[in-house]
N, C-alpha and C positions, 0 to 999 in steps of 0.2 A: 735112055731117059728114065726108064722105070727103075733101074738099079740105083742111079744117082739120087733120084727122088726118095727112094726107100732109105738110103743112108742118111739123109738130112733129117728125117723124122725124129730119130732119137734125140738129136740136139735140141730141136724145138720142144720136145717133151720135157727135157730137163729144165729148160728155161721156164716152161709153163708151171712146172712143179715149184720152182723157186718163187715165182710170182704168186702162186697160190698160197705158199707158206707165208710169204711176206704179208699178203692180203689178210690171211687168217690172223696173224699176230696183230696187225693193225686194228682189225675188227675187235679182237679181244681187249686190246688196250683201250680202244675208244669206248667199248661197252662198260668196262670196269670204271673208267672215268665218269661215264654217265651215271652209273649206279652210285658212285661216291657223291657226286653232285646232288643227286636226288635225295640221298640220305641226309646230306647236310641241310638241304632245304626243308626236309621233314622235321629235323631237329629244331630248325629255326621256327617252324610253324608251331611245334609242340611246346616250346619254351614259354611263349606268351600264355598258352592254355594252362600250363602248370602254375605260372605266376598268378593268373586269375583265380585258380582253384585255391591257392594259398590265401589270397585276399578274402575270399568267401569264408574259408575255414576260420581265419583270424576274426572275422566279423561275428561268426557264430559264437566263438569262444568269448569274445568281449561281451556279447549280450548275456551269455550264461553267467559270467562273473558278476555283471551288474545285477542280475536277478538274485543271485545268492547274497549280495550285499544289501539289497533292499528288503529281502524276506524277513530278517530279524527285526527290522524297523516296523514292518506291517503286522507281524505276528502279535506283539503285545496289544495292539489296537483291537485285533480280532478276538483275542482272549478276554480283553477288558469288556467287550460287548456282552459277554455271557454273565458278568457279575451284576448284582442288583444295583439299580441306580442310587447314587448317593443321596442322603437326605431321608426324612421320615416318610417312607413309603411302605405299602403293604408288603412288597417283595423283601425289602431290607429287614422289616420287623419279623417276618416269617423265617428269614435266614438266621437272625439272631436267636430266635426261639429254638430252631433246629440245633444250633451250636450248644445251647444250654442243655437241651435234651441229651445230646451226645455225651456231654461232660458228665451228666448224672448217670447215664447208662454205663460209662467207662469207669465210674467211681474216681473221677479226676478232681481232687479238691481245688487245685489252682484254676482249672478250667471253669468250675462252678462259680468260684468267687469272682472270676474275671467278668462275668455277665450280670452279677447282682450289685444293686446299689448298697451303700453302707447301711441304710436304714430299711433294707428289704424285710418284708413281712410275709409269713406263710400261714394260711388258715387251713387246717386239716379237715378231712371229711367228717370228723367227729366234733368239729367246732373249736378245736384247740388252736391257740394263737402262739406263734413263735416269731421273735424279732431278732434281726441281725444277720448279715451275710455269712457269718461263720458257723451257723447252725449245722448245715449239711456237711461242709468241708471238715469241721471238727469231728462230727460223728463218723465220717468215713476214715479219717486219719487214726482215730482211736479204736476202730474196729467195731463200733457200736452198730453201724449200718453198712449193709452190703446189698448191692443190686444184682439180680440175675436176669432181670428184664426191665427195660424202661423204654417202651416203644410208643410213639405218638402217631396218630393218623387223623384223617378227616379235619384238617385245620380250617378254622374260620377266623379271618382277620378283619379288624375294623380299625381305621386310623382316624383320630380326631386331633388335627393339628400336630402337636409334638407328642401325643399319647396314642399308643396302640394297644388293642386288646386282642390277644391270640388265644383262642379256645380250641382244645384238641381232645380227642378220645385217647385215653392213656392206659396201656397195660403196664402195671407197676408190680413187680415181684422181687422178692429178695428175703432178707432176714434182718431182724433188729434185736438188740439186746434188751430182754425183759427180765429184770431181776439179775440173776447170775447166769442166765443161759440165752442163747440165740433162738428166736422163734421165727419160723418162716411166715411169709404172707404172700398172697397172690390175689390181686384185685383189679377190677376195671374201673376207671375213674373218668370223669369229665373235669378237665383242668383248665383254668383260665389264668394266663400270665398277663400282668399289666406292665407295659414297657413305656419308659420315658426317654425321649430323644434329648440328649444333653451333651454339649461339648463335642458335637460331631459324631455321636454314636448312641446306640440303644443300651439302656440299663433296665433290668427287671426290678420293679419296686414292690410288686406284690404277686403272690401265687395263691390261688384259691382252688382247693381240691374238693370234689364231691363224688360220692359213689355213683356209679352207673346202675341205677336200680337201688334196692334197699340194701342196707348193710348185711342183713342176714343172707342175702343172695350171693354174696361174694364167695369166690372159690375157697379162699383160705385167709383168715385174719388172725394175727397174734393178739393176745389180750394180756 
C-alpha cells in the first residue's frame, strides 16, 4: 500500500501544477481587465473635469476681451476730466495765459498771434503803447526780438463774467535791436493780461507791463 500510494502522488502533483497555472493565468487576465475598466472609468470622470476647466478658461478670456474693448471708451473720459472746464472760468483763463507765455518763451510767432485779439494792446513798463496782434510776431520773425527767458510765476486770476485778469510775476530776458545792434535785457516784471471770452475761447486784448521795483534796480536794461 505504501508503494502504490507513493506512485500516485506524482500524477496528483502534475494535475495540481496545471490547475495552479490555469488559476494564475485566470487571475492575471481578470486583474488586467479590472485595471482596464478602472482606467476607463477614471478617464470618464476626468473628461467632465477637463470640459469644466475649459468653460472657466473661456469665461476668463471673454471677460478680458470685454475689458480691453471698454478701456478705450473709458480712457477719453478720464483724460477729459483733467482738462479745464469749458467756459469763462479761472482755470481756463490761466491755461490760456500759460499757453501765451509758452509761445513767447519759444519765440513762436504763430503761437503768439493765436492767443491775441486783432486789436490787442501792450503797455510797456516805460509807458509806451503798442497796438495790433502783429507787434511781437513781426519782431520775432524779423530778428528784432529774441527771448532767452520768459517765465511766469505766482499767478493771480480774477474772472468778471466774460472778462478775466491774469497777473503774474515775470522774468523777461533776451535781446532786442536798438539802432543797428542787439542789446541784451534782463528784468523782473509784474504783468497783467486782460482776457475776453468770445466765440467759445479766450483772447488776450491787453497786456500791461510794470517793473518789479524801480527801473534802476533791474538787472540789465537796453536803452
